[in-house]
A tleap script that builds the chain and sets N, CA, C and O, in Angstrom:
source leaprc.protein.ff14SB
mol = sequence {
  NMET SER ILE GLN SER ALA HIE ASN LEU ARG
  LYS PRO GLN ASP SER GLN PRO ARG PRO PHE
  GLY VAL ARG VAL SER LEU ARG THR ASN ASP
  PRO PHE ARG LYS ILE LEU GLY PRO GLU TRP
  GLN ARG LEU HIE TRP TYR ALA THR GLY GLU
  ALA ARG ASP ALA ALA LEU ALA GLU MET SER
  ARG ARG HIE ASP TYR SER ARG PRO LEU ASP
  SER PRO ALA LEU VAL PHE THR PRO VAL ASP
  THR ALA CALA
}
set mol.1.N position { 124.329 70.047 124.558 }
set mol.1.CA position { 124.597 69.599 123.207 }
set mol.1.C position { 125.852 70.308 122.700 }
set mol.1.O position { 126.001 71.517 122.877 }
set mol.2.N position { 126.722 69.578 122.093 }
set mol.2.CA position { 127.970 70.128 121.594 }
set mol.2.C position { 127.922 70.209 120.068 }
set mol.2.O position { 127.585 69.232 119.399 }
set mol.3.N position { 128.259 71.371 119.527 }
set mol.3.CA position { 128.321 71.570 118.087 }
set mol.3.C position { 129.783 71.575 117.684 }
set mol.3.O position { 130.560 72.401 118.164 }
set mol.4.N position { 130.159 70.662 116.810 }
set mol.4.CA position { 131.563 70.560 116.438 }
set mol.4.C position { 132.013 71.732 115.584 }
set mol.4.O position { 133.090 72.279 115.823 }
set mol.5.N position { 131.221 72.136 114.593 }
set mol.5.CA position { 131.612 73.211 113.681 }
set mol.5.C position { 130.558 74.310 113.700 }
set mol.5.O position { 129.790 74.462 112.751 }
set mol.6.N position { 130.528 75.071 114.781 }
set mol.6.CA position { 129.503 76.107 114.953 }
set mol.6.C position { 129.562 77.156 113.851 }
set mol.6.O position { 128.545 77.787 113.562 }
set mol.7.N position { 130.707 77.360 113.233 }
set mol.7.CA position { 130.823 78.350 112.168 }
set mol.7.C position { 130.035 77.939 110.925 }
set mol.7.O position { 129.797 78.771 110.050 }
set mol.8.N position { 129.631 76.683 110.831 }
set mol.8.CA position { 128.850 76.214 109.690 }
set mol.8.C position { 127.342 76.365 109.882 }
set mol.8.O position { 126.577 76.088 108.959 }
set mol.9.N position { 126.909 76.795 111.050 }
set mol.9.CA position { 125.487 76.975 111.304 }
set mol.9.C position { 124.951 78.173 110.533 }
set mol.9.O position { 125.653 79.171 110.369 }
set mol.10.N position { 123.707 78.081 110.056 }
set mol.10.CA position { 123.099 79.207 109.348 }
set mol.10.C position { 122.837 80.366 110.291 }
set mol.10.O position { 123.026 81.527 109.930 }
set mol.11.N position { 122.402 80.046 111.492 }
set mol.11.CA position { 122.149 81.061 112.504 }
set mol.11.C position { 122.986 80.728 113.728 }
set mol.11.O position { 123.222 79.552 114.008 }
set mol.12.N position { 123.436 81.730 114.458 }
set mol.12.CA position { 124.194 81.426 115.670 }
set mol.12.C position { 123.327 80.637 116.660 }
set mol.12.O position { 122.136 80.909 116.811 }
set mol.13.N position { 123.930 79.681 117.316 }
set mol.13.CA position { 123.207 78.883 118.305 }
set mol.13.C position { 122.995 79.723 119.552 }
set mol.13.O position { 123.925 80.370 120.034 }
set mol.14.N position { 121.776 79.717 120.076 }
set mol.14.CA position { 121.526 80.424 121.329 }
set mol.14.C position { 121.088 79.417 122.386 }
set mol.14.O position { 120.708 78.290 122.067 }
set mol.15.N position { 121.146 79.832 123.633 }
set mol.15.CA position { 120.798 78.917 124.718 }
set mol.15.C position { 119.384 79.161 125.222 }
set mol.15.O position { 119.006 78.642 126.272 }
set mol.16.N position { 118.599 79.943 124.491 }
set mol.16.CA position { 117.224 80.230 124.882 }
set mol.16.C position { 116.375 78.959 124.797 }
set mol.16.O position { 116.451 78.235 123.804 }
set mol.17.N position { 115.572 78.681 125.822 }
set mol.17.CA position { 114.728 77.483 125.757 }
set mol.17.C position { 113.675 77.614 124.654 }
set mol.17.O position { 113.143 78.698 124.413 }
set mol.18.N position { 113.392 76.525 124.009 }
set mol.18.CA position { 112.406 76.495 122.926 }
set mol.18.C position { 111.422 75.351 123.197 }
set mol.18.O position { 111.547 74.269 122.624 }
set mol.19.N position { 110.444 75.601 124.074 }
set mol.19.CA position { 109.527 74.526 124.463 }
set mol.19.C position { 108.359 74.284 123.501 }
set mol.19.O position { 107.617 73.316 123.669 }
set mol.20.N position { 108.186 75.146 122.501 }
set mol.20.CA position { 107.050 75.023 121.589 }
set mol.20.C position { 107.527 74.546 120.231 }
set mol.20.O position { 108.455 75.114 119.656 }
set mol.21.N position { 106.891 73.501 119.720 }
set mol.21.CA position { 107.376 72.928 118.475 }
set mol.21.C position { 106.281 72.605 117.484 }
set mol.21.O position { 105.089 72.655 117.789 }
set mol.22.N position { 106.731 72.270 116.277 }
set mol.22.CA position { 105.865 71.771 115.214 }
set mol.22.C position { 106.482 70.467 114.726 }
set mol.22.O position { 107.638 70.433 114.303 }
set mol.23.N position { 105.696 69.397 114.792 }
set mol.23.CA position { 106.133 68.105 114.258 }
set mol.23.C position { 105.633 68.007 112.820 }
set mol.23.O position { 104.440 68.170 112.565 }
set mol.24.N position { 106.532 67.742 111.890 }
set mol.24.CA position { 106.195 67.564 110.486 }
set mol.24.C position { 106.350 66.082 110.180 }
set mol.24.O position { 107.419 65.506 110.382 }
set mol.25.N position { 105.278 65.469 109.691 }
set mol.25.CA position { 105.320 64.045 109.350 }
set mol.25.C position { 104.570 63.809 108.046 }
set mol.25.O position { 103.942 64.718 107.502 }
set mol.26.N position { 104.646 62.587 107.556 }
set mol.26.CA position { 103.993 62.223 106.297 }
set mol.26.C position { 102.612 61.640 106.553 }
set mol.26.O position { 102.381 60.992 107.574 }
set mol.27.N position { 101.691 61.876 105.616 }
set mol.27.CA position { 100.378 61.241 105.695 }
set mol.27.C position { 100.543 59.727 105.535 }
set mol.27.O position { 101.540 59.256 104.987 }
set mol.28.N position { 99.567 58.984 106.015 }
set mol.28.CA position { 99.663 57.518 105.961 }
set mol.28.C position { 99.653 56.986 104.532 }
set mol.28.O position { 100.198 55.912 104.279 }
set mol.29.N position { 99.049 57.708 103.596 }
set mol.29.CA position { 98.993 57.239 102.209 }
set mol.29.C position { 100.039 57.902 101.309 }
set mol.29.O position { 99.958 57.778 100.087 }
set mol.30.N position { 101.001 58.592 101.877 }
set mol.30.CA position { 102.022 59.280 101.090 }
set mol.30.C position { 103.040 58.277 100.549 }
set mol.30.O position { 103.604 57.505 101.324 }
set mol.31.N position { 103.290 58.270 99.225 }
set mol.31.CA position { 104.255 57.319 98.658 }
set mol.31.C position { 105.691 57.509 99.158 }
set mol.31.O position { 106.495 56.581 99.081 }
set mol.32.N position { 106.023 58.705 99.671 }
set mol.32.CA position { 107.367 58.933 100.207 }
set mol.32.C position { 107.627 58.092 101.456 }
set mol.32.O position { 108.782 57.922 101.847 }
set mol.33.N position { 106.584 57.565 102.087 }
set mol.33.CA position { 106.780 56.695 103.258 }
set mol.33.C position { 107.593 55.457 102.888 }
set mol.33.O position { 108.301 54.908 103.732 }
set mol.34.N position { 107.499 55.012 101.626 }
set mol.34.CA position { 108.277 53.852 101.190 }
set mol.34.C position { 109.770 54.188 101.127 }
set mol.34.O position { 110.617 53.312 101.303 }
set mol.35.N position { 110.082 55.451 100.878 }
set mol.35.CA position { 111.477 55.886 100.790 }
set mol.35.C position { 112.017 56.300 102.156 }
set mol.35.O position { 113.090 55.858 102.567 }
set mol.36.N position { 111.262 57.157 102.861 }
set mol.36.CA position { 111.731 57.713 104.129 }
set mol.36.C position { 111.411 56.840 105.328 }
set mol.36.O position { 112.033 56.980 106.381 }
set mol.37.N position { 110.450 55.945 105.181 }
set mol.37.CA position { 110.041 55.095 106.292 }
set mol.37.C position { 108.825 55.659 107.000 }
set mol.37.O position { 108.606 56.870 106.976 }
set mol.38.N position { 108.034 54.812 107.626 }
set mol.38.CA position { 106.789 55.254 108.244 }
set mol.38.C position { 106.994 56.134 109.477 }
set mol.38.O position { 106.077 56.849 109.880 }
set mol.39.N position { 108.159 56.093 110.069 }
set mol.39.CA position { 108.413 56.872 111.286 }
set mol.39.C position { 109.078 58.220 111.015 }
set mol.39.O position { 109.444 58.919 111.961 }
set mol.40.N position { 109.245 58.604 109.743 }
set mol.40.CA position { 109.927 59.860 109.428 }
set mol.40.C position { 109.181 61.039 110.018 }
set mol.40.O position { 107.955 61.113 109.937 }
set mol.41.N position { 109.919 61.954 110.608 }
set mol.41.CA position { 109.374 63.210 111.123 }
set mol.41.C position { 110.495 64.204 111.333 }
set mol.41.O position { 111.658 63.824 111.470 }
set mol.42.N position { 110.145 65.475 111.358 }
set mol.42.CA position { 111.083 66.545 111.685 }
set mol.42.C position { 110.419 67.431 112.721 }
set mol.42.O position { 109.207 67.644 112.684 }
set mol.43.N position { 111.210 67.942 113.639 }
set mol.43.CA position { 110.700 68.847 114.664 }
set mol.43.C position { 111.347 70.211 114.493 }
set mol.43.O position { 112.558 70.314 114.298 }
set mol.44.N position { 110.537 71.254 114.568 }
set mol.44.CA position { 110.997 72.642 114.524 }
set mol.44.C position { 110.594 73.272 115.857 }
set mol.44.O position { 109.430 73.194 116.248 }
set mol.45.N position { 111.549 73.897 116.559 }
set mol.45.CA position { 111.304 74.416 117.901 }
set mol.45.C position { 111.297 75.944 117.917 }
set mol.45.O position { 112.034 76.589 117.172 }
set mol.46.N position { 110.445 76.514 118.788 }
set mol.46.CA position { 110.260 77.961 118.887 }
set mol.46.C position { 110.222 78.378 120.354 }
set mol.46.O position { 109.839 77.598 121.226 }
set mol.47.N position { 110.623 79.613 120.609 }
set mol.47.CA position { 110.699 80.121 121.978 }
set mol.47.C position { 109.325 80.464 122.549 }
set mol.47.O position { 109.120 80.365 123.758 }
set mol.48.N position { 108.387 80.865 121.699 }
set mol.48.CA position { 107.061 81.249 122.187 }
set mol.48.C position { 105.972 80.494 121.437 }
set mol.48.O position { 106.175 80.023 120.319 }
set mol.49.N position { 104.833 80.393 122.067 }
set mol.49.CA position { 103.695 79.767 121.424 }
set mol.49.C position { 103.218 80.562 120.219 }
set mol.49.O position { 102.758 79.989 119.231 }
set mol.50.N position { 103.328 81.893 120.304 }
set mol.50.CA position { 102.909 82.745 119.191 }
set mol.50.C position { 103.792 82.531 117.968 }
set mol.50.O position { 103.292 82.473 116.845 }
set mol.51.N position { 105.097 82.414 118.177 }
set mol.51.CA position { 106.023 82.167 117.064 }
set mol.51.C position { 105.749 80.799 116.444 }
set mol.51.O position { 105.776 80.644 115.223 }
set mol.52.N position { 105.484 79.813 117.297 }
set mol.52.CA position { 105.160 78.475 116.799 }
set mol.52.C position { 103.865 78.497 115.995 }
set mol.52.O position { 103.797 77.904 114.918 }
set mol.53.N position { 102.836 79.175 116.506 }
set mol.53.CA position { 101.548 79.214 115.817 }
set mol.53.C position { 101.650 79.927 114.476 }
set mol.53.O position { 101.005 79.525 113.508 }
set mol.54.N position { 102.462 80.991 114.412 }
set mol.54.CA position { 102.669 81.705 113.148 }
set mol.54.C position { 103.389 80.804 112.140 }
set mol.54.O position { 103.019 80.759 110.967 }
set mol.55.N position { 104.411 80.092 112.598 }
set mol.55.CA position { 105.140 79.179 111.710 }
set mol.55.C position { 104.241 78.023 111.267 }
set mol.55.O position { 104.299 77.598 110.114 }
set mol.56.N position { 103.421 77.521 112.171 }
set mol.56.CA position { 102.498 76.437 111.840 }
set mol.56.C position { 101.494 76.883 110.778 }
set mol.56.O position { 101.205 76.132 109.847 }
set mol.57.N position { 100.967 78.088 110.910 }
set mol.57.CA position { 100.026 78.615 109.919 }
set mol.57.C position { 100.703 78.764 108.560 }
set mol.57.O position { 100.111 78.438 107.531 }
set mol.58.N position { 101.937 79.255 108.553 }
set mol.58.CA position { 102.667 79.439 107.292 }
set mol.58.C position { 103.014 78.105 106.654 }
set mol.58.O position { 102.889 77.956 105.438 }
set mol.59.N position { 103.446 77.130 107.448 }
set mol.59.CA position { 103.825 75.819 106.912 }
set mol.59.C position { 102.629 75.090 106.312 }
set mol.59.O position { 102.754 74.443 105.272 }
set mol.60.N position { 101.479 75.191 106.956 }
set mol.60.CA position { 100.332 74.378 106.558 }
set mol.60.C position { 99.379 75.076 105.588 }
set mol.60.O position { 98.375 74.489 105.184 }
set mol.61.N position { 99.676 76.302 105.214 }
set mol.61.CA position { 98.762 77.014 104.311 }
set mol.61.C position { 98.890 76.498 102.885 }
set mol.61.O position { 99.896 75.900 102.506 }
set mol.62.N position { 97.856 76.743 102.118 }
set mol.62.CA position { 97.849 76.414 100.695 }
set mol.62.C position { 98.603 77.526 99.978 }
set mol.62.O position { 98.175 78.680 100.018 }
set mol.63.N position { 99.701 77.208 99.331 }
set mol.63.CA position { 100.565 78.225 98.739 }
set mol.63.C position { 99.980 78.797 97.454 }
set mol.63.O position { 99.170 78.149 96.791 }
set mol.64.N position { 100.387 80.000 97.110 }
set mol.64.CA position { 99.862 80.730 95.967 }
set mol.64.C position { 100.073 79.987 94.649 }
set mol.64.O position { 99.242 80.087 93.746 }
set mol.65.N position { 101.157 79.252 94.529 }
set mol.65.CA position { 101.475 78.568 93.280 }
set mol.65.C position { 100.847 77.173 93.188 }
set mol.65.O position { 101.103 76.456 92.221 }
set mol.66.N position { 100.037 76.776 94.166 }
set mol.66.CA position { 99.400 75.469 94.156 }
set mol.66.C position { 98.285 75.410 93.119 }
set mol.66.O position { 97.660 76.420 92.798 }
set mol.67.N position { 98.053 74.220 92.609 }
set mol.67.CA position { 96.928 74.012 91.706 }
set mol.67.C position { 95.636 74.039 92.519 }
set mol.67.O position { 95.684 73.857 93.736 }
set mol.68.N position { 94.493 74.259 91.892 }
set mol.68.CA position { 93.237 74.433 92.641 }
set mol.68.C position { 92.896 73.310 93.622 }
set mol.68.O position { 92.371 73.593 94.699 }
set mol.69.N position { 93.172 72.065 93.292 }
set mol.69.CA position { 92.813 70.967 94.187 }
set mol.69.C position { 93.963 70.480 95.058 }
set mol.69.O position { 93.805 69.512 95.802 }
set mol.70.N position { 95.119 71.136 94.977 }
set mol.70.CA position { 96.270 70.748 95.791 }
set mol.70.C position { 96.037 71.113 97.261 }
set mol.70.O position { 95.365 72.095 97.577 }
set mol.71.N position { 96.602 70.311 98.131 }
set mol.71.CA position { 96.625 70.626 99.557 }
set mol.71.C position { 97.962 70.151 100.111 }
set mol.71.O position { 98.609 69.301 99.499 }
set mol.72.N position { 98.392 70.681 101.262 }
set mol.72.CA position { 99.689 70.252 101.809 }
set mol.72.C position { 99.739 68.740 101.992 }
set mol.72.O position { 98.792 68.141 102.502 }
set mol.73.N position { 100.836 68.128 101.578 }
set mol.73.CA position { 100.987 66.672 101.648 }
set mol.73.C position { 101.563 66.220 102.982 }
set mol.73.O position { 101.683 65.019 103.223 }
set mol.74.N position { 101.917 67.142 103.841 }
set mol.74.CA position { 102.507 66.811 105.129 }
set mol.74.C position { 101.498 67.039 106.251 }
set mol.74.O position { 100.522 67.770 106.085 }
set mol.75.N position { 101.747 66.409 107.383 }
set mol.75.CA position { 100.920 66.593 108.567 }
set mol.75.C position { 101.713 67.470 109.531 }
set mol.75.O position { 102.856 67.157 109.864 }
set mol.76.N position { 101.107 68.565 109.978 }
set mol.76.CA position { 101.748 69.502 110.908 }
set mol.76.C position { 101.018 69.431 112.246 }
set mol.76.O position { 99.817 69.691 112.325 }
set mol.77.N position { 101.761 69.073 113.303 }
set mol.77.CA position { 101.171 68.894 114.624 }
set mol.77.C position { 101.891 69.785 115.627 }
set mol.77.O position { 103.117 69.723 115.727 }
set mol.78.N position { 101.155 70.618 116.381 }
set mol.78.CA position { 101.828 71.420 117.412 }
set mol.78.C position { 102.300 70.523 118.566 }
set mol.78.O position { 101.631 69.562 118.944 }
set mol.79.N position { 103.468 70.867 119.108 }
set mol.79.CA position { 104.061 70.128 120.214 }
set mol.79.C position { 104.373 71.134 121.314 }
set mol.79.O position { 104.891 72.218 121.044 }
set mol.80.N position { 104.056 70.772 122.553 }
set mol.80.CA position { 104.298 71.666 123.688 }
set mol.80.C position { 104.981 70.880 124.783 }
set mol.80.O position { 104.349 70.047 125.431 }
set mol.81.N position { 106.272 71.130 125.004 }
set mol.81.CA position { 107.000 70.389 126.045 }
set mol.81.C position { 106.786 71.000 127.422 }
set mol.81.O position { 107.149 70.389 128.427 }
set mol.82.N position { 106.202 72.201 127.489 }
set mol.82.CA position { 105.954 72.841 128.775 }
set mol.82.C position { 104.777 72.215 129.505 }
set mol.82.O position { 104.646 72.372 130.719 }
set mol.83.N position { 103.916 71.503 128.775 }
set mol.83.CA position { 102.711 70.904 129.395 }
set mol.83.C position { 103.048 69.639 130.154 }
set mol.83.O position { 102.161 69.011 130.732 }
savepdb mol mol.pdb
quit
């Protein structure tokens, strides 16, 4: 993969393999599906399963500022390309 403006990256690009991921997608009843489309998703990649699991727990937790009945509106799915 070629990066045209590497100086604009937030973190330096490394060549370390990142086979463990988290897929972030929308629930089937989420109104944002009308805007983003039903196939919208983002993938976040990690070098180790432990790093992925920690990020997955943090992403999917109920945040301190949430209202009592609020829950995460996104679907978080672990992805493993090593399998």
